[in-house]
C-alpha positions, 0 to 999 in steps of 0.5 A: 448505482444502488446499495446492492451494487456497491455491496456486490462490488465490495464482495468481489473486491474482498474475494479478489483481495484475499486471493494472493493470501489464499494462493500463498497458503496453498502453495506453502501447504503444497511446498511450492514456494521455491528454494527459499520459501521464507524469502518468497513469502516476505517478498510476496506480501511486500509486493501485495502491500505496494500493489494495494497501496497503488490501487488505493491512491489510484481511486481519486484520479480514476474518479476525476477522470471517469466521473465514477464517484462511487469509486471512493466507496472502495478506497477504504477496503483497498487501504485495509488490504494494504495494511493486511498484507504489510502486517503479514509482511512484518510478521513474516520477517519477524518470524522467519528471520528473527523468530520474534526475538525483539532484541534482534529485531530492534538491532536489525532496525537500527543497523539496516536502513531499509528495515528502518524505512519499512518500519516507518511505512508500517507505523504510518499504515497502522495509524491510518488503519486505526483511524479508518472507521466512520467513528474516527472520521467523526471524532477527528473531524473531516479536515484533520482526518484528511490531513492524517490520511494524506500520509498514505503517500509518504507511506507508499514512497517509503514502501517502494524505497524499502523494496528497492533497497531490499532487492539485490539484483532485479530492480525492474519491479520496484522501478515500475512501482516507483514510476507509478507513484511518481505519476500519481504524485504528479497528478495530485500536485497538478490537479490541486494546483490548476495554475501549475497544471496550465503551465505544465500543459503549455510547456508540452506544446 
């Protein structure tokens, strides 16, 4: 695949990555966000965060299964979109629920467990976003950089748990997200441990 093809694909990913944000802004402008617009924005940006995290984590399995090694070229962009939406999610919470009152935000973090879990996920993704550039890869070294970016897995798990705990009635969507996370974690575990993968295959016979 040529560099022009990769640039074109990145442009397509960039445009599609912004579509949820554009639609959200448009619906807000048209006052079509339902009875509780603030809650709709918070939940939508949170869902988009998890979706982009899952897409990011899917790159390696898809690359190994399909042999399309160029897929790794798009992982950083997908990860940065996850950070973009979690930033909107956090800002929406701080604005709509607490009016950026730091004291009340801190009190809420200490009082409500799911808010604390969401904050930890946000801080992990903030660290990953800061260290995502090529310069940071060179500065940290490849091995150290990979160890740091492994934390995208616990960040995703915490994000799904945060979502699960925040939902009061319908838990179908967080359940789907959690199932996908478990599948991706299982794939990573067994692909990294060939002997465990063989034992797992034998157990299915």
